[in-house]
C-alpha positions in Angstrom: -0.7 115.4 225.4 3.0 115.6 224.5 4.5 118.4 222.4 5.5 115.8 219.8 1.9 114.8 219.2 0.7 118.4 218.7 1.6 120.6 215.8 0.6 124.0 214.4 1.0 123.5 210.6 2.7 126.0 208.5 0.4 128.5 206.9 1.1 127.1 203.4 -0.1 123.6 204.4 -3.7 122.7 203.3 -6.6 124.6 204.8 -10.1 123.5 205.6 -11.3 127.1 205.9 -10.3 130.8 206.4 -12.0 132.7 209.2 -12.5 136.5 209.1 -14.4 139.1 211.1 -16.6 141.9 209.7 -15.6 145.3 211.0 -18.0 146.5 213.7 -18.4 150.1 214.9 -15.3 150.7 217.1 -12.5 153.1 218.0 -10.5 151.4 215.1 -13.1 151.7 212.4 -15.4 154.6 213.5 -19.1 154.8 214.3 -22.0 153.2 212.4 -22.6 155.1 209.3 -19.2 156.6 209.1 -17.1 156.7 205.9 -14.2 155.0 207.7 -16.3 152.1 208.8 -17.9 151.7 205.3 -14.4 151.7 203.7 -13.2 149.1 206.1 -16.2 146.8 205.5 -15.7 147.1 201.8 -12.0 146.2 202.1 -12.6 143.2 204.4 -15.4 141.9 202.2 -13.2 142.2 199.1 -10.6 140.0 200.8 -13.3 137.5 201.8 -14.6 137.3 198.3 -11.1 136.7 196.9 -10.2 134.0 199.4 -13.5 132.3 198.8 -12.5 131.7 195.3 -9.9 129.2 196.6 -11.2 127.8 199.9 -14.3 128.1 202.2 -14.5 131.4 204.2 -16.6 132.1 207.3 -17.1 135.8 208.1 -18.1 136.6 211.7 -20.4 139.6 212.0 -21.7 141.4 215.1 -25.3 140.6 215.9 -27.6 142.6 213.5 -24.8 143.1 211.0 -24.9 139.7 209.3 -27.2 140.9 206.4 -24.8 143.8 205.5 -21.8 141.4 205.7 -23.5 138.9 203.5 -24.5 141.5 200.9 -20.9 142.9 200.7 -19.1 139.6 200.8 -21.4 137.8 198.3 -23.0 134.4 198.2 -19.7 132.5 198.3 -18.9 133.5 201.9 -20.6 132.0 204.9 -21.7 134.6 207.5 -22.3 133.9 211.2 -23.2 136.4 213.9 -21.4 136.7 217.2 -20.5 139.7 219.4 -17.3 141.5 218.4 -15.2 144.4 219.6 -12.8 144.5 216.6 -12.0 142.7 213.4 -8.4 141.5 213.6 -9.2 137.8 213.8 -5.6 136.8 213.5 -5.2 138.1 217.0 -8.6 137.5 218.6 -9.5 134.2 217.0 -8.2 130.7 217.9 -4.9 129.4 216.8 -5.6 126.0 215.3 -3.4 122.9 215.7 -3.4 119.3 214.7 -3.6 116.8 217.6 -2.1 113.3 217.1 -2.2 113.9 213.4 -5.9 113.2 213.3 -7.9 115.8 215.3 -8.3 119.6 215.1 -7.2 121.4 218.2 -7.2 125.1 219.1 -5.4 127.4 221.4 -7.5 130.0 223.2 -4.9 132.6 224.2 -5.7 135.3 226.8 -6.5 138.5 224.8 -6.4 141.9 226.5 -6.5 144.5 223.7 -2.8 144.3 222.6 -1.5 145.0 226.1 -4.6 146.8 227.5 -4.2 149.8 225.2 -6.4 152.8 226.2 -8.3 152.9 222.9 -9.1 149.1 222.8 -12.1 147.2 224.1 -12.0 143.4 224.4 -14.8 142.0 226.5 -16.4 140.3 223.6 -13.2 139.5 221.7 -11.7 137.8 224.8 -14.1 135.0 224.3 -13.9 134.7 220.5 -11.2 132.2 220.4 -13.0 129.5 222.4 -16.3 130.2 220.6 -14.9 129.9 217.1 -12.9 126.8 218.0 -16.1 125.0 219.0 -17.8 126.2 215.8 -14.9 124.7 213.9 -15.3 121.4 215.6 -12.2 121.7 217.8 -11.9 121.5 221.6 -10.4 124.8 222.8 -7.6 124.6 225.4 -7.1 127.7 227.4 -3.6 129.1 227.7 -2.5 131.4 230.6 -0.4 133.4 228.2 -1.6 136.7 226.8 -0.7 136.4 223.1 -2.0 137.2 219.6 -1.7 135.2 216.4 0.2 138.1 214.7 2.8 137.9 217.4 4.3 134.6 216.3 5.1 132.6 213.1 5.9 128.9 212.7 7.5 126.8 210.0 5.5 123.7 210.9 8.7 121.8 211.7 9.4 123.0 215.2 10.6 126.6 214.9 8.7 129.7 216.0 9.5 133.4 215.6 8.7 135.7 218.6 9.4 139.3 219.6 10.4 140.4 223.1 8.1 143.5 223.1 5.0 141.3 222.5 5.3 138.1 224.6 7.5 139.8 227.3 5.4 142.9 227.4 4.7 143.7 231.1 1.2 144.8 230.1 0.6 141.4 228.6 2.5 139.0 230.6 3.9 140.6 233.8 6.3 138.4 235.7 6.8 135.9 232.9 10.4 135.1 232.0 11.6 134.3 228.5 11.9 130.6 229.5 8.4 130.5 230.8 7.0 132.1 227.7 9.0 129.7 225.5 7.8 126.7 227.4 4.1 127.7 227.1 4.5 128.5 223.4 6.1 125.2 222.7 3.5 123.3 224.7 0.6 124.9 222.8 2.1 124.9 219.3 4.2 121.8 219.3 7.3 123.8 218.6 10.7 123.2 220.3 12.9 126.1 219.2 12.2 129.8 219.4 14.0 132.6 217.6 13.5 135.8 219.5 13.7 139.2 217.9 14.1 142.3 220.2 11.3 144.3 218.5 9.1 145.0 215.5 8.8 148.0 213.1 8.7 151.5 214.3 5.1 152.5 213.5 3.9 149.4 215.3 4.6 151.3 218.5 2.4 154.2 217.6 -1.3 154.5 218.4 -3.3 151.5 217.1 0.0 149.5 216.9 0.6 146.1 218.5 4.0 146.8 219.9 6.0 144.5 217.7 4.0 141.9 215.9 6.2 139.5 213.8 3.8 139.3 210.9 4.9 142.6 209.4 8.6 141.7 209.9 9.4 138.1 208.9 7.7 135.0 207.5 8.8 131.4 206.9 8.3 130.2 203.4 7.9 126.6 202.0 11.0 126.9 199.9 13.2 127.4 203.0 14.2 131.1 203.3 12.6 133.5 205.6 11.1 136.5 203.9 12.1 139.6 205.8 11.0 143.3 205.6 13.9 145.4 204.4 13.8 149.2 204.5 16.4 150.6 202.0 15.8 154.3 202.7 18.5 155.4 205.2 16.3 158.3 206.3 13.5 156.0 207.3 13.3 155.0 211.1 13.0 151.3 210.1 16.3 151.4 208.1 18.4 150.5 211.1 15.7 148.4 212.7 15.3 146.1 209.6 19.1 145.8 209.2 19.4 144.7 212.8 16.5 142.2 212.5 17.8 140.8 209.2 21.3 140.3 210.6 19.9 138.5 213.7 17.8 136.2 211.7 20.6 135.4 209.3 22.8 134.4 212.3 20.1 132.1 213.7 19.2 128.4 213.2 16.0 126.5 213.0 14.8 123.6 215.2 16.9 121.1 213.3 20.1 123.2 213.7 20.2 124.4 210.1 21.2 128.1 209.4 18.3 130.4 208.5 18.6 131.9 205.1 17.0 135.3 204.5 15.4 136.9 201.5 14.9 140.6 201.9 11.6 142.0 200.5 12.2 145.8 200.0 9.6 148.0 201.6 7.4 150.4 199.6 8.7 153.9 199.6 5.2 155.5 199.6 4.5 158.2 202.2 1.3 158.7 204.1 0.4 162.3 204.8 4.0 163.1 204.0 5.3 160.7 206.7 7.1 157.3 206.5 4.9 154.2 207.0 5.3 150.6 208.1 3.6 149.2 205.0 4.9 145.7 204.5 4.7 143.0 201.9 5.6 140.5 204.6 2.0 140.8 205.9 0.6 138.5 203.3 -1.7 135.5 203.6 -1.0 132.0 202.2 -3.9 129.7 201.3 -4.9 126.8 199.1 -3.2 127.6 195.8 -2.7 131.3 196.4 -0.7 134.0 198.1 -2.6 137.2 198.9 -0.5 140.3 199.0 -1.4 143.9 199.8 0.1 146.4 197.3 0.6 150.1 197.7 0.7 151.7 194.2 4.5 151.9 194.7 7.4 151.1 192.5 8.4 148.4 194.9 5.2 146.5 194.3 6.3 144.4 191.3 9.7 143.5 192.8 7.9 142.3 196.0 5.4 140.3 194.0 8.1 138.7 191.9 10.1 137.7 195.0 7.1 136.2 196.7 6.1 134.3 193.6 9.5 132.6 193.7 9.2 131.9 197.4 5.8 130.3 196.9 6.1 128.3 193.7 2.9 126.8 192.3 0.6 129.4 193.9 -1.2 132.2 192.2 -0.2 135.6 193.6 -3.3 137.7 194.2 -3.3 141.3 195.2 -5.6 143.8 197.0 -5.0 147.5 197.8 -3.0 147.1 201.0 -3.6 150.8 201.9 -7.3 150.1 202.4 -6.4 147.6 205.2 -3.3 149.2 206.7 -5.2 152.4 207.2 -6.7 150.8 210.3 -3.4 149.4 211.7 -2.6 146.1 210.0 -2.6 144.1 206.8 -4.3 141.1 205.1 -2.5 138.6 207.3 -4.0 140.4 210.4 -7.6 140.0 209.1 -7.4 136.3 208.2 -7.0 133.1 210.2 -6.4 129.7 208.7 -8.1 126.5 209.9 -5.8 123.6 208.8 -7.2 120.6 207.0 -7.1 117.4 209.0 -6.4 114.3 206.9 -7.4 111.0 208.5 
């Protein structure tokens, strides 16, 4: 199949379904019966219920935990059981594509616990992409590239955003060159032009971080501009980082050769245990008729919501407490995965 006959649609294009995973006991969420696991399950289920008001949702639960998942998520959410290690389905699930404009395809990336991190387990999650692709009615195609869905973002028109510390991570893809990574990404997603960023946000390199996922840094939008995380506080470690990344994106072009325009989304100023955070409004999820944004009880919340409403006209902006999800290492985009609608 040629690259031209394959395409990963932009996230704002019509969905057939959203996939999610129900938090199992793990190093991320805590043991069964713990307060941390219970809080995570409530947060994930709340997102599932909200999204189910707009489009079908399937929630994958570890064997024996389906009844709890169904009770928390409610009757509007379909629950299936399958072995899980974690619940960041953006990274562990399949990446869906459209083949020849008429069929659903799916990329099954290699997954190794975000670069074989010492706290992670991934034996079950390594097979999740292929299993869910089959459940969705797609034929999975195995990629040799170790990659996660939060590590790239597409505009649906040939351009993909990548970060060097993810795709070129020697603990993910030892020996791969930038050219080899780009060629594999383009072959799997139907893209033809990559914009590489050197890194992600600072806290993403701490424990439970991903070492540079793009989905807390920048996101294409249907109106044209790229929404970019901006840290206005000069004392914050991401102040210089976000300035560098914004400048780089503003000097780049898309697959059609057009200059990229940037809209800065100011970061929340809230502290966590007195320390700066990597809370980001960029880590939002776009679905059928809605944009789901995590908020942080911060003065910047309303400004971010207003900007995102303008970038996604015609969609209702929905909110959840982003702190309840970010407490475990990611945001609402990390716990959702879109299955595009195939129109024949």
